[in-house]
C-alpha positions as semicolon CSV with decimal commas, in nm:
position;residue;x (nm);y (nm);z (nm)
1;X;1,713;1,164;13,031
2;X;1,699;1,332;13,367
3;X;1,868;1,301;13,696
4;X;1,697;1,368;14,048
5;X;1,995;1,582;14,264
6;X;2,045;1,348;14,486
7;X;2,124;1,113;14,156
8;X;1,908;0,818;14,276
9;X;1,617;0,866;14,062
10;X;1,667;0,905;13,663
11;X;1,344;1,019;13,441
12;X;1,336;0,944;13,066
13;X;1,160;1,115;12,836
14;X;1,109;0,848;12,521
15;X;0,943;0,938;12,210
16;X;0,796;0,613;11,986
17;X;0,724;0,807;11,687
18;X;0,325;0,800;11,830
19;X;0,329;1,020;12,116
20;X;0,565;1,033;12,443
21;X;0,665;0,857;12,701
22;X;0,790;0,952;13,104
23;X;0,983;0,654;13,295
24;X;1,187;0,669;13,606
25;X;1,405;0,459;13,844
26;X;1,459;0,511;14,146
27;X;1,826;0,262;14,331
28;X;1,744;0,183;14,683
29;X;2,049;0,149;14,708
30;X;2,364;0,409;14,616
31;X;2,351;0,631;14,337
32;X;2,361;0,632;13,948
33;X;2,665;0,686;13,862
34;X;2,660;1,041;13,547
35;X;2,968;1,041;13,369
36;X;3,073;1,406;13,372
37;X;2,869;1,691;13,141
38;X;3,021;1,844;12,854
39;X;2,864;2,177;12,734
40;X;2,537;2,140;12,962
41;X;2,528;1,732;12,756
42;X;2,615;1,435;12,838
43;X;2,618;1,157;12,516
44;X;2,594;0,770;12,583
45;X;2,565;0,463;12,394
46;X;2,370;0,212;12,417
47;X;2,521;-0,026;12,631
48;X;2,620;0,265;12,834
49;X;2,261;0,357;12,945
50;X;2,191;-0,030;12,987
51;X;2,451;-0,040;13,290
52;X;2,360;0,289;13,410
53;X;1,961;0,179;13,433
54;X;2,111;-0,163;13,578
55;X;2,260;0,046;13,854
56;X;2,625;-0,119;13,689
57;X;2,888;0,176;13,698
58;X;2,946;0,154;13,345
59;X;3,298;0,260;13,359
60;X;3,422;-0,056;13,532
61;X;3,104;-0,268;13,473
62;X;3,016;-0,523;13,811
63;X;2,690;-0,518;13,999
64;X;2,741;-0,257;14,280
65;X;2,457;-0,383;14,443
66;X;2,210;-0,695;14,403
67;X;1,862;-0,665;14,592
68;X;1,804;-0,924;14,848
69;X;1,480;-0,984;14,741
70;X;1,213;-0,895;14,504
71;X;0,886;-0,828;14,498
């Protein structure tokens, strides 16, 4: 997983055993809450990753922003 400079974009490289896929997600409002890196890498649990991708502060799990309309 990689984070953009502004903090509103993340890219995830996924290997499923057959091939690789690149997923990206950009927040319309706010930034992804990124943990501090130790030795240049960050370790996340599955629940922390899910919160991070939903735009939820994984240290205090509450929605930080919710879109008014979907489309």
